[in-house]
ROSE-475539 format. One record per atom (N, C-alpha, C): residue number from 0; residue in three letters; atom name; x, y, z. Coordinates in steps of 0.05 Angstrom, whole numbers. Example, Ala and Ser with C-alpha at 12.3 -4.5 7.8 and 13.67 -1.06 7.14 Angstrom:
GUMAR  keza  kolnu  voro       x       y       z
GUMAR     0    ALA     N     264    -114     156
GUMAR     0    ALA    CA     246     -90     156
GUMAR     0    ALA     C     264     -66     156
GUMAR     1    SER     N     257     -45     142
GUMAR     1    SER    CA     273     -21     143
GUMAR     1    SER     C     258       1     157
***
This chain:
GUMAR  keza  kolnu  voro       x       y       z
GUMAR     0    MET     N     954     290   -1723
GUMAR     0    MET    CA     958     314   -1708
GUMAR     0    MET     C     974     333   -1725
GUMAR     1    SER     N     984     354   -1714
GUMAR     1    SER    CA     999     373   -1729
GUMAR     1    SER     C    1022     384   -1711
GUMAR     2    ALA     N    1038     401   -1723
GUMAR     2    ALA    CA    1060     413   -1707
GUMAR     2    ALA     C    1050     429   -1684
GUMAR     3    SER     N    1024     437   -1684
GUMAR     3    SER    CA    1014     453   -1662
GUMAR     3    SER     C    1002     436   -1640
GUMAR     4    VAL     N    1007     410   -1641
GUMAR     4    VAL    CA     996     392   -1620
GUMAR     4    VAL     C    1005     400   -1592
GUMAR     5    LEU     N    1030     409   -1590
GUMAR     5    LEU    CA    1040     417   -1564
GUMAR     5    LEU     C    1026     442   -1554
GUMAR     6    SER     N    1023     462   -1571
GUMAR     6    SER    CA    1009     487   -1562
GUMAR     6    SER     C     980     481   -1555
GUMAR     7    LEU     N     967     463   -1570
GUMAR     7    LEU    CA     939     455   -1564
GUMAR     7    LEU     C     938     442   -1537
GUMAR     8    TYR     N     957     423   -1532
GUMAR     8    TYR    CA     958     410   -1506
GUMAR     8    TYR     C     961     430   -1483
GUMAR     9    ARG     N     980     448   -1486
GUMAR     9    ARG    CA     985     468   -1465
GUMAR     9    ARG     C     961     485   -1460
GUMAR    10    ARG     N     947     493   -1481
GUMAR    10    ARG    CA     924     510   -1478
GUMAR    10    ARG     C     900     495   -1465
GUMAR    11    ILE     N     894     471   -1475
GUMAR    11    ILE    CA     870     457   -1466
GUMAR    11    ILE     C     874     445   -1438
GUMAR    12    THR     N     897     436   -1431
GUMAR    12    THR    CA     901     423   -1405
GUMAR    12    THR     C     901     442   -1382
GUMAR    13    ARG     N     899     468   -1387
GUMAR    13    ARG    CA     895     488   -1366
GUMAR    13    ARG     C     866     488   -1356
GUMAR    14    TRP     N     848     478   -1373
GUMAR    14    TRP    CA     819     478   -1366
GUMAR    14    TRP     C     813     455   -1347
GUMAR    15    PRO     N     791     458   -1332
GUMAR    15    PRO    CA     781     434   -1318
GUMAR    15    PRO     C     775     412   -1338
GUMAR    16    ALA     N     782     388   -1332
GUMAR    16    ALA    CA     778     365   -1350
GUMAR    16    ALA     C     794     367   -1376
GUMAR    17    GLY     N     813     385   -1377
GUMAR    17    GLY    CA     828     390   -1401
GUMAR    17    GLY     C     844     366   -1412
GUMAR    18    HIS     N     855     350   -1394
GUMAR    18    HIS    CA     870     326   -1403
GUMAR    18    HIS     C     851     307   -1417
GUMAR    19    GLY     N     827     304   -1407
GUMAR    19    GLY    CA     807     286   -1419
GUMAR    19    GLY     C     798     297   -1446
GUMAR    20    ILE     N     794     323   -1448
GUMAR    20    ILE    CA     786     336   -1473
GUMAR    20    ILE     C     808     332   -1494
GUMAR    21    PHE     N     833     337   -1486
GUMAR    21    PHE    CA     855     334   -1505
GUMAR    21    PHE     C     856     305   -1515
GUMAR    22    SER     N     853     286   -1496
GUMAR    22    SER    CA     855     257   -1503
GUMAR    22    SER     C     833     250   -1524
GUMAR    23    ARG     N     809     261   -1520
GUMAR    23    ARG    CA     787     256   -1539
GUMAR    23    ARG     C     793     268   -1566
GUMAR    24    LEU     N     805     292   -1566
GUMAR    24    LEU    CA     811     305   -1592
GUMAR    24    LEU     C     831     288   -1608
GUMAR    25    VAL     N     851     277   -1594
GUMAR    25    VAL    CA     870     260   -1608
GUMAR    25    VAL     C     856     236   -1620
GUMAR    26    CYS     N     837     225   -1605
GUMAR    26    CYS    CA     822     201   -1615
GUMAR    26    CYS     C     803     209   -1638
GUMAR    27    LEU     N     794     233   -1639
GUMAR    27    LEU    CA     778     242   -1662
GUMAR    27    LEU     C     796     244   -1687
GUMAR    28    LYS     N     820     253   -1684
GUMAR    28    LYS    CA     839     255   -1706
GUMAR    28    LYS     C     849     228   -1715
GUMAR    29    ALA     N     854     210   -1696
GUMAR    29    ALA    CA     863     183   -1702
GUMAR    29    ALA     C     845     163   -1687
GUMAR    30    PRO     N     822     157   -1699
GUMAR    30    PRO    CA     800     142   -1685
GUMAR    30    PRO     C     808     115   -1674
GUMAR    31    TYR     N     827     101   -1686
GUMAR    31    TYR    CA     833      74   -1676
GUMAR    31    TYR     C     843      75   -1647
GUMAR    32    PHE     N     857      96   -1640
GUMAR    32    PHE    CA     867      98   -1612
GUMAR    32    PHE     C     845      99   -1591
GUMAR    33    ALA     N     821     106   -1599
GUMAR    33    ALA    CA     799     106   -1580
GUMAR    33    ALA     C     794      78   -1569
GUMAR    34    THR     N     803      57   -1582
GUMAR    34    THR    CA     799      30   -1572
GUMAR    34    THR     C     812      25   -1546
GUMAR    35    ILE     N     833      40   -1539
GUMAR    35    ILE    CA     847      37   -1514
GUMAR    35    ILE     C     839      59   -1494
GUMAR    36    ALA     N     823      78   -1502
GUMAR    36    ALA    CA     814     101   -1485
GUMAR    36    ALA     C     837     114   -1470
GUMAR    37    PRO     N     856     125   -1485
GUMAR    37    PRO    CA     880     137   -1473
GUMAR    37    PRO     C     873     162   -1457
GUMAR    38    ARG     N     890     167   -1437
GUMAR    38    ARG    CA     888     192   -1421
GUMAR    38    ARG     C     916     204   -1420
GUMAR    39    PHE     N     920     227   -1434
GUMAR    39    PHE    CA     946     240   -1434
GUMAR    39    PHE     C     951     252   -1407
GUMAR    40    VAL     N     976     247   -1397
GUMAR    40    VAL    CA     984     257   -1371
GUMAR    40    VAL     C    1005     278   -1374
GUMAR    41    VAL     N    1025     275   -1392
GUMAR    41    VAL    CA    1046     294   -1397
GUMAR    41    VAL     C    1052     295   -1426
GUMAR    42    LEU     N    1056     319   -1437
GUMAR    42    LEU    CA    1066     323   -1464
GUMAR    42    LEU     C    1084     347   -1464
GUMAR    43    GLN     N    1108     342   -1472
GUMAR    43    GLN    CA    1128     363   -1475
GUMAR    43    GLN     C    1148     354   -1496
GUMAR    44    PRO     N    1164     372   -1507
GUMAR    44    PRO    CA    1184     363   -1527
GUMAR    44    PRO     C    1201     341   -1514
GUMAR    45    GLY     N    1203     318   -1527
GUMAR    45    GLY    CA    1220     296   -1518
GUMAR    45    GLY     C    1207     278   -1498
GUMAR    46    ARG     N    1181     282   -1492
GUMAR    46    ARG    CA    1168     264   -1472
GUMAR    46    ARG     C    1137     265   -1475
GUMAR    47    CYS     N    1126     241   -1475
GUMAR    47    CYS    CA    1097     238   -1475
GUMAR    47    CYS     C    1090     215   -1456
GUMAR    48    GLU     N    1070     220   -1439
GUMAR    48    GLU    CA    1060     200   -1420
GUMAR    48    GLU     C    1030     197   -1423
GUMAR    49    VAL     N    1021     172   -1425
GUMAR    49    VAL    CA     993     166   -1428
GUMAR    49    VAL     C     986     142   -1411
GUMAR    50    ARG     N     962     143   -1398
GUMAR    50    ARG    CA     952     121   -1383
GUMAR    50    ARG     C     928     108   -1397
GUMAR    51    ILE     N     927      82   -1394
GUMAR    51    ILE    CA     902      68   -1402
GUMAR    51    ILE     C     892      52   -1378
GUMAR    52    ARG     N     866      55   -1373
GUMAR    52    ARG    CA     854      41   -1351
GUMAR    52    ARG     C     851      11   -1356
GUMAR    53    ASP     N     850      -4   -1335
GUMAR    53    ASP    CA     846     -33   -1337
GUMAR    53    ASP     C     816     -37   -1341
GUMAR    54    ARG     N     808     -45   -1365
GUMAR    54    ARG    CA     780     -49   -1372
GUMAR    54    ARG     C     779     -75   -1388
GUMAR    55    ARG     N     756     -88   -1386
GUMAR    55    ARG    CA     752    -113   -1401
GUMAR    55    ARG     C     757    -110   -1431
GUMAR    56    ARG     N     751     -87   -1441
GUMAR    56    ARG    CA     754     -80   -1469
GUMAR    56    ARG     C     783     -84   -1480
GUMAR    57    VAL     N     803     -81   -1462
GUMAR    57    VAL    CA     831     -83   -1471
GUMAR    57    VAL     C     843    -110   -1462
GUMAR    58    HIS     N     827    -128   -1451
GUMAR    58    HIS    CA     837    -153   -1441
GUMAR    58    HIS     C     839    -175   -1463
GUMAR    59    ASN     N     857    -193   -1458
GUMAR    59    ASN    CA     859    -218   -1474
GUMAR    59    ASN     C     843    -240   -1459
GUMAR    60    HIS     N     846    -264   -1469
GUMAR    60    HIS    CA     831    -286   -1457
GUMAR    60    HIS     C     841    -294   -1429
GUMAR    61    LEU     N     864    -284   -1421
GUMAR    61    LEU    CA     875    -289   -1395
GUMAR    61    LEU     C     867    -268   -1374
GUMAR    62    GLY     N     853    -247   -1383
GUMAR    62    GLY    CA     845    -226   -1365
GUMAR    62    GLY     C     867    -205   -1360
GUMAR    63    THR     N     888    -206   -1376
GUMAR    63    THR    CA     909    -185   -1374
GUMAR    63    THR     C     907    -167   -1398
GUMAR    64    VAL     N     921    -144   -1397
GUMAR    64    VAL    CA     920    -125   -1419
GUMAR    64    VAL     C     932    -138   -1444
GUMAR    65    HIS     N     917    -138   -1466
GUMAR    65    HIS    CA     924    -151   -1491
GUMAR    65    HIS     C     950    -139   -1502
GUMAR    66    ALA     N     966    -156   -1515
GUMAR    66    ALA    CA     991    -147   -1527
GUMAR    66    ALA     C     987    -125   -1547
GUMAR    67    ILE     N     966    -127   -1563
GUMAR    67    ILE    CA     962    -106   -1584
GUMAR    67    ILE     C     953     -80   -1571
GUMAR    68    ALA     N     938     -81   -1549
GUMAR    68    ALA    CA     931     -56   -1535
GUMAR    68    ALA     C     957     -42   -1525
GUMAR    69    LEU     N     977     -58   -1516
GUMAR    69    LEU    CA    1003     -46   -1508
GUMAR    69    LEU     C    1017     -35   -1533
GUMAR    70    CYS     N    1015     -48   -1555
GUMAR    70    CYS    CA    1028     -38   -1580
GUMAR    70    CYS     C    1014     -12   -1589
GUMAR    71    ASN     N     987     -11   -1586
GUMAR    71    ASN    CA     973      14   -1593
GUMAR    71    ASN     C     982      37   -1575
GUMAR    72    LEU     N     985      31   -1549
GUMAR    72    LEU    CA     994      51   -1530
GUMAR    72    LEU     C    1022      61   -1538
GUMAR    73    ALA     N    1040      42   -1545
GUMAR    73    ALA    CA    1067      49   -1553
GUMAR    73    ALA     C    1067      67   -1578
GUMAR    74    GLU     N    1051      60   -1598
GUMAR    74    GLU    CA    1051      76   -1623
GUMAR    74    GLU     C    1040     104   -1617
GUMAR    75    LEU     N    1019     105   -1600
GUMAR    75    LEU    CA    1007     131   -1593
GUMAR    75    LEU     C    1027     149   -1579
GUMAR    76    VAL     N    1040     140   -1558
GUMAR    76    VAL    CA    1058     158   -1543
GUMAR    76    VAL     C    1082     165   -1560
GUMAR    77    ALA     N    1092     146   -1576
GUMAR    77    ALA    CA    1115     152   -1593
GUMAR    77    ALA     C    1108     173   -1614
GUMAR    78    GLY     N    1084     170   -1626
GUMAR    78    GLY    CA    1076     188   -1647
GUMAR    78    GLY     C    1070     216   -1637
GUMAR    79    VAL     N    1056     218   -1616
GUMAR    79    VAL    CA    1049     245   -1605
GUMAR    79    VAL     C    1074     259   -1594
GUMAR    80    MET     N    1092     244   -1582
GUMAR    80    MET    CA    1117     255   -1572
GUMAR    80    MET     C    1133     266   -1596
GUMAR    81    THR     N    1134     250   -1618
GUMAR    81    THR    CA    1149     258   -1641
GUMAR    81    THR     C    1137     284   -1653
GUMAR    82    ASP     N    1110     284   -1655
GUMAR    82    ASP    CA    1096     308   -1665
GUMAR    82    ASP     C    1102     333   -1649
GUMAR    83    ALA     N    1104     330   -1623
GUMAR    83    ALA    CA    1109     352   -1605
GUMAR    83    ALA     C    1139     361   -1605
GUMAR    84    THR     N    1156     345   -1616
GUMAR    84    THR    CA    1185     349   -1614
GUMAR    84    THR     C    1198     359   -1639
GUMAR    85    ILE     N    1190     348   -1662
GUMAR    85    ILE    CA    1203     355   -1687
GUMAR    85    ILE     C    1195     383   -1697
GUMAR    86    PRO     N    1211     395   -1714
GUMAR    86    PRO    CA    1204     422   -1725
GUMAR    86    PRO     C    1177     421   -1741
GUMAR    87    ALA     N    1164     444   -1741
GUMAR    87    ALA    CA    1137     445   -1754
GUMAR    87    ALA     C    1138     439   -1784
GUMAR    88    ASP     N    1161     443   -1797
GUMAR    88    ASP    CA    1163     438   -1826
GUMAR    88    ASP     C    1170     408   -1832
GUMAR    89    MET     N    1169     391   -1811
GUMAR    89    MET    CA    1174     363   -1815
GUMAR    89    MET     C    1149     347   -1809
GUMAR    90    ARG     N    1148     323   -1819
GUMAR    90    ARG    CA    1126     304   -1814
GUMAR    90    ARG     C    1138     277   -1806
GUMAR    91    TRP     N    1121     259   -1797
GUMAR    91    TRP    CA    1131     234   -1787
GUMAR    91    TRP     C    1111     211   -1793
GUMAR    92    ILE     N    1122     187   -1793
GUMAR    92    ILE    CA    1105     163   -1796
GUMAR    92    ILE     C    1121     140   -1783
GUMAR    93    PRO     N    1108     123   -1768
GUMAR    93    PRO    CA    1122     100   -1758
GUMAR    93    PRO     C    1132      82   -1780
GUMAR    94    LYS     N    1157      74   -1779
GUMAR    94    LYS    CA    1169      57   -1799
GUMAR    94    LYS     C    1171      28   -1790
GUMAR    95    GLY     N    1172      24   -1764
GUMAR    95    GLY    CA    1174      -3   -1753
GUMAR    95    GLY     C    1174      -2   -1723
GUMAR    96    MET     N    1168     -25   -1711
GUMAR    96    MET    CA    1168     -26   -1682
GUMAR    96    MET     C    1176     -54   -1673
GUMAR    97    THR     N    1194     -55   -1654
GUMAR    97    THR    CA    1201     -81   -1641
GUMAR    97    THR     C    1192     -79   -1612
GUMAR    98    VAL     N    1182    -101   -1601
GUMAR    98    VAL    CA    1170    -100   -1574
GUMAR    98    VAL     C    1181    -123   -1557
GUMAR    99    GLU     N    1180    -118   -1531
GUMAR    99    GLU    CA    1187    -139   -1512
GUMAR    99    GLU     C    1165    -140   -1491
GUMAR   100    TYR     N    1154    -163   -1487
GUMAR   100    TYR    CA    1134    -167   -1466
GUMAR   100    TYR     C    1149    -179   -1442
GUMAR   101    LEU     N    1151    -163   -1421
GUMAR   101    LEU    CA    1168    -170   -1399
GUMAR   101    LEU     C    1154    -185   -1376
GUMAR   102    ARG     N    1129    -179   -1372
GUMAR   102    ARG    CA    1113    -192   -1351
GUMAR   102    ARG     C    1084    -188   -1357
GUMAR   103    LYS     N    1067    -202   -1342
GUMAR   103    LYS    CA    1038    -199   -1346
GUMAR   103    LYS     C    1030    -169   -1341
GUMAR   104    ALA     N    1014    -159   -1359
GUMAR   104    ALA    CA    1004    -131   -1357
GUMAR   104    ALA     C     977    -131   -1344
GUMAR   105    VAL     N     978    -125   -1318
GUMAR   105    VAL    CA     953    -125   -1301
GUMAR   105    VAL     C     949     -97   -1289
GUMAR   106    GLY     N     925     -87   -1292
GUMAR   106    GLY    CA     919     -61   -1280
GUMAR   106    GLY     C     922     -39   -1300
GUMAR   107    THR     N     922     -14   -1289
GUMAR   107    THR    CA     926      10   -1306
GUMAR   107    THR     C     954      10   -1317
GUMAR   108    MET     N     957      17   -1342
GUMAR   108    MET    CA     983      18   -1356
GUMAR   108    MET     C     991      47   -1360
GUMAR   109    HIS     N    1016      53   -1356
GUMAR   109    HIS    CA    1027      80   -1359
GUMAR   109    HIS     C    1050      78   -1380
GUMAR   110    GLY     N    1045      90   -1403
GUMAR   110    GLY    CA    1065      89   -1425
GUMAR   110    GLY     C    1080     115   -1426
GUMAR   111    VAL     N    1107     113   -1430
GUMAR   111    VAL    CA    1124     137   -1431
GUMAR   111    VAL     C    1142     134   -1456
GUMAR   112    ALA     N    1141     154   -1473
GUMAR   112    ALA    CA    1158     155   -1497
GUMAR   112    ALA     C    1179     177   -1494
GUMAR   113    THR     N    1204     169   -1501
GUMAR   113    THR    CA    1226     188   -1502
GUMAR   113    THR     C    1243     182   -1526
GUMAR   114    PRO     N    1256     202   -1538
GUMAR   114    PRO    CA    1273     196   -1561
GUMAR   114    PRO     C    1299     183   -1552
GUMAR   115    GLU     N    1309     165   -1569
GUMAR   115    GLU    CA    1335     153   -1563
GUMAR   115    GLU     C    1358     170   -1571
GUMAR   116    LEU     N    1353     189   -1590
GUMAR   116    LEU    CA    1374     208   -1599
GUMAR   116    LEU     C    1361     236   -1600
GUMAR   117    ALA     N    1378     256   -1599
GUMAR   117    ALA    CA    1368     283   -1603
GUMAR   117    ALA     C    1356     286   -1631
GUMAR   118    ALA     N    1335     302   -1633
GUMAR   118    ALA    CA    1323     307   -1659
GUMAR   118    ALA     C    1342     320   -1678
GUMAR   119    LEU     N    1344     310   -1702
GUMAR   119    LEU    CA    1361     321   -1722
GUMAR   119    LEU     C    1347     344   -1736
GUMAR   120    VAL     N    1362     364   -1744
GUMAR   120    VAL    CA    1352     385   -1761
GUMAR   120    VAL     C    1363     379   -1789
GUMAR   121    SER     N    1345     371   -1807
GUMAR   121    SER    CA    1354     362   -1833
GUMAR   121    SER     C    1333     367   -1854
GUMAR   122    GLY     N    1341     373   -1878
GUMAR   122    GLY    CA    1323     377   -1900
GUMAR   122    GLY     C    1317     351   -1914
GUMAR   123    GLU     N    1329     329   -1904
GUMAR   123    GLU    CA    1325     303   -1916
GUMAR   123    GLU     C    1310     285   -1897
GUMAR   124    GLY     N    1298     264   -1909
GUMAR   124    GLY    CA    1284     244   -1892
GUMAR   124    GLY     C    1305     228   -1877
GUMAR   125    HIS     N    1297     220   -1852
GUMAR   125    HIS    CA    1316     204   -1836
GUMAR   125    HIS     C    1300     188   -1815
GUMAR   126    GLU     N    1313     167   -1805
GUMAR   126    GLU    CA    1301     151   -1784
GUMAR   126    GLU     C    1307     164   -1757
GUMAR   127    TRP     N    1288     161   -1739
GUMAR   127    TRP    CA    1291     172   -1712
GUMAR   127    TRP     C    1280     151   -1692
GUMAR   128    PRO     N    1297     139   -1675
GUMAR   128    PRO    CA    1287     119   -1657
GUMAR   128    PRO     C    1275     131   -1631
GUMAR   129    VAL     N    1252     118   -1623
GUMAR   129    VAL    CA    1238     127   -1599
GUMAR   129    VAL     C    1236     103   -1581
GUMAR   130    ARG     N    1241     107   -1555
GUMAR   130    ARG    CA    1238      86   -1535
GUMAR   130    ARG     C    1212      90   -1520
GUMAR   131    VAL     N    1198      68   -1516
GUMAR   131    VAL    CA    1173      68   -1501
GUMAR   131    VAL     C    1175      47   -1479
GUMAR   132    GLU     N    1168      56   -1455
GUMAR   132    GLU    CA    1166      37   -1432
GUMAR   132    GLU     C    1138      39   -1421
GUMAR   133    VAL     N    1126      16   -1416
GUMAR   133    VAL    CA    1099      15   -1404
GUMAR   133    VAL     C    1102       1   -1377
GUMAR   134    ALA     N    1091      14   -1356
GUMAR   134    ALA    CA    1093       4   -1329
GUMAR   134    ALA     C    1065       0   -1318
GUMAR   135    ASP     N    1063     -18   -1298
GUMAR   135    ASP    CA    1037     -23   -1284
GUMAR   135    ASP     C    1035      -4   -1261
GUMAR   136    ASP     N    1013      -7   -1245
GUMAR   136    ASP    CA    1009      11   -1222
GUMAR   136    ASP     C    1031      10   -1202
GUMAR   137    ALA     N    1045     -12   -1200
GUMAR   137    ALA    CA    1067     -15   -1181
GUMAR   137    ALA     C    1093      -3   -1191
GUMAR   138    GLY     N    1093       7   -1216
GUMAR   138    GLY    CA    1117      19   -1227
GUMAR   138    GLY     C    1135      -2   -1241
GUMAR   139    GLU     N    1126     -27   -1243
GUMAR   139    GLU    CA    1142     -48   -1255
GUMAR   139    GLU     C    1138     -46   -1286
GUMAR   140    THR     N    1160     -46   -1300
GUMAR   140    THR    CA    1159     -45   -1330
GUMAR   140    THR     C    1149     -72   -1340
GUMAR   141    VAL     N    1127     -72   -1355
GUMAR   141    VAL    CA    1115     -96   -1365
GUMAR   141    VAL     C    1119     -99   -1395
GUMAR   142    PHE     N    1127     -78   -1408
GUMAR   142    PHE    CA    1128     -78   -1437
GUMAR   142    PHE     C    1148     -56   -1446
GUMAR   143    ARG     N    1163     -62   -1466
GUMAR   143    ARG    CA    1182     -43   -1477
GUMAR   143    ARG     C    1181     -43   -1507
GUMAR   144    ALA     N    1182     -20   -1520
GUMAR   144    ALA    CA    1182     -19   -1549
GUMAR   144    ALA     C    1203       0   -1559
GUMAR   145    HIS     N    1213      -6   -1583
GUMAR   145    HIS    CA    1231      11   -1598
GUMAR   145    HIS     C    1216      18   -1623
GUMAR   146    VAL     N    1207      43   -1626
GUMAR   146    VAL    CA    1192      52   -1649
GUMAR   146    VAL     C    1210      68   -1667
GUMAR   147    LEU     N    1213      60   -1692
GUMAR   147    LEU    CA    1230      74   -1711
GUMAR   147    LEU     C    1212      92   -1727
GUMAR   148    MET     N    1216     118   -1724
GUMAR   148    MET    CA    1200     138   -1738
GUMAR   148    MET     C    1215     147   -1764
GUMAR   149    TRP     N    1200     152   -1785
GUMAR   149    TRP    CA    1211     164   -1809
GUMAR   149    TRP     C    1203     193   -1809
GUMAR   150    ILE     N    1223     211   -1807
GUMAR   150    ILE    CA    1219     240   -1806
GUMAR   150    ILE     C    1227     251   -1833
GUMAR   151    SER     N    1210     267   -1845
GUMAR   151    SER    CA    1216     279   -1871
GUMAR   151    SER     C    1203     306   -1874
GUMAR   152    PRO     N    1214     322   -1892
GUMAR   152    PRO    CA    1202     349   -1896
GUMAR   152    PRO     C    1173     347   -1906
GUMAR   153    ARG     N    1156     366   -1896
GUMAR   153    ARG    CA    1129     367   -1906
GUMAR   153    ARG     C    1129     376   -1935
GUMAR   154    LYS     N    1111     365   -1951
GUMAR   154    LYS    CA    1109     373   -1978
GUMAR   154    LYS     C    1098     402   -1979
GUMAR   155    ARG     N    1109     417   -1997
GUMAR   155    ARG    CA    1099     445   -1999
GUMAR   155    ARG     C    1078     447   -2021
GUMAR   156    GLY     N    1060     466   -2017
GUMAR   156    GLY    CA    1039     471   -2037
GUMAR   156    GLY     C    1017     454   -2031
***
C-alpha cells in the first residue's frame, strides 16, 4: 500500500459496496492476504478493523480457524493500520510477531490493530509495537499478537 491508503479508504468506502472494493484492492496489492478473504470494517489513524468469515478454506483439521489464518489477519491489520498512521515520508515492514492462542477460534473473526505507543516522528529507523486482538462473534478474544514494525524513512530518488 502507500501513504495514501487512508485517503483511498475514505473515498472508496463512501460508495455502495465500497468496503468490499477496498478489501479487494488491498488483496491485489498484497495477494497472499486474499487467502483469508478479509473485509475491512474500520480504518483510521491508530486503528484498523478487519473481519474474516468462517469458511472451510481457513479451517484446520479440527474445523476451527487455522492458527496461520489468524497470523495473516494480525499481520494485515497491523500493516494497514501502520500505513494509515505513519507520516507519508516513512515506510514500514514487519520485523517480528509474537502470538497467543487463547481459545478455539470458531466463527467469524474480528481483528483489531492499535499501536502500543504513539507514532514517533524521526528521521531514523525505529521499532514500533502494534497490538492486535482477534475476537469471535461473541466478542471473546481468541487470539492476541504483538507485531513489531520497523519504521524507516523512504528512500529518495
